[in-house]
C-alpha positions in Angstrom: 103.7 123.5 98.1 100.5 123.4 95.9 100.0 120.3 93.7 98.7 120.5 90.1 95.1 121.2 91.4 96.3 124.1 93.5 95.8 122.2 96.8 98.4 122.4 99.4 100.0 119.1 100.1 100.9 118.6 103.7 104.4 117.8 104.8 103.1 114.6 106.2 101.7 113.5 102.9 105.0 114.3 101.2 107.0 112.4 103.8 104.6 109.5 103.4 105.3 109.3 99.7 109.0 109.4 100.2 108.7 106.5 102.6 106.7 104.5 100.1 109.2 105.3 97.4 112.0 104.0 99.7 110.0 101.0 101.0 108.4 99.4 98.0 111.5 98.2 96.1 112.6 96.5 99.3 109.1 95.0 99.8 109.5 93.2 96.5 112.8 91.6 97.6 115.3 93.9 95.9 117.5 94.1 99.0 
């Protein structure tokens, strides 16, 4: 799926962002 610059974002990059979105709140102690 192209981003706003028309560059295809790899599935790996997308999955990585999803992991960060999941992980960061927990990293800051909001268990």
